[in-house]
N, C-alpha and C positions, 0 to 999 in steps of 0.2 A: 611408534613407526620408528622401524630399523632405518638407519643412514644408509647401508649398503656400501659401505667402505672400509669399516674397521676389520681387524682380523675376525671376531663373532659372526659377523655380517657374510663375511667371504668365505667362511666354512661352514654355514648355513645353521648357523646357531642366533638367527637374528632376535628370539627371545633373550638374549644375553648383550646385546648392542649396547656399544660403550658411551654410543652418543644419541640412545634411541629419545625418543618423545611420545608421552603417555596424554592423550586428550582427556581433560577433567581431572589431573590425577597431581597431585601438588609432590614434587621432589625434593630433593635437599639442593638441588641447584635452579633456579629461578628460569634459566635456558632450555630447560628440560620438561618444563610446562607448558601447554597449549589449553587455553580456556575452552569451554564450549561441550562439558561432558554431561549437560542437563538441558542442553539445545534440543530443539523441535528435529533441526537437521544439522547436518555438520558433513562438512566438505574434508575428503582424504582422499589421499592417492589411492589409485585402483586396487595397486599391488597389494594395499592394506585391507582389501577387502575379502572376504569368505563366501562363496556362491553358494546359497542356500537351493536344494532341492524343490521345486515347488510344492509339495506336501509338508513342508515345512514351516510354520508359522513364523512369523517374526518376534512372536514373543521366546517360541521356543529357541529359535534362533539366537536368541541373547543370550542364553545359558552356554554356547558351545565354549566358550574359555573359563568358565568356572567347571564343567564337566570334563574338560581336559585335565584341567590341575586335578580334579578328585580322581579322575582314572588314573592319571600318573601315581598320587599318593596310595593309592590302592596296590598297585602294583609294587610300589615300591616296600610297602609293608608286608608283600608275601602273604597275606591274610589265606589262611586254609578253612577248609570248611571245619565247623563246631569250633574256632575260636571265637572269643570273645571280642567287641570292640567298644572303643570307650570315645564318645564323640564330643568334644567342649566345644558350645557354641550353639546358637540354634537360627544363625544368619543363610545365606542360600549354599554357601558352601559344606556348611553344617549339616545342614538338611539334605544335601544331595550326597552326601556320604554315608549317611544313616540308612537311606534309602539303598544308595548303591552297593552296601558292605554286606546287605542282608544276602545278596544275589553272589556267590552261587552257593553258600554255606555260613560263613561269618554271621553273628546277629551281635547288634547293637547293645551295649549295657545300659539300664537305664538308672 
């Protein structure tokens, strides 16, 4: 959750907030962590929510942050049709990048 006051927040780069807090994620400074990541319900400021379209399930919506990271990585890699891709790890991000890198042309290496 971005502070809204630092340089990065004021320039629209809230993902780089200097004073941000993450729910359920350990950080190097105790003040940057909020318990509750595995809670059934969590209260957060409305500005931190992403509305889902009615046709998007909560399960699918839970991958939005991961998917954004993967799309960014694929764009930065400037993948071209016919290129091979090697993916390390079979976690959520590894599986997503393996699937998305198949389209529109690059194939993951096995």
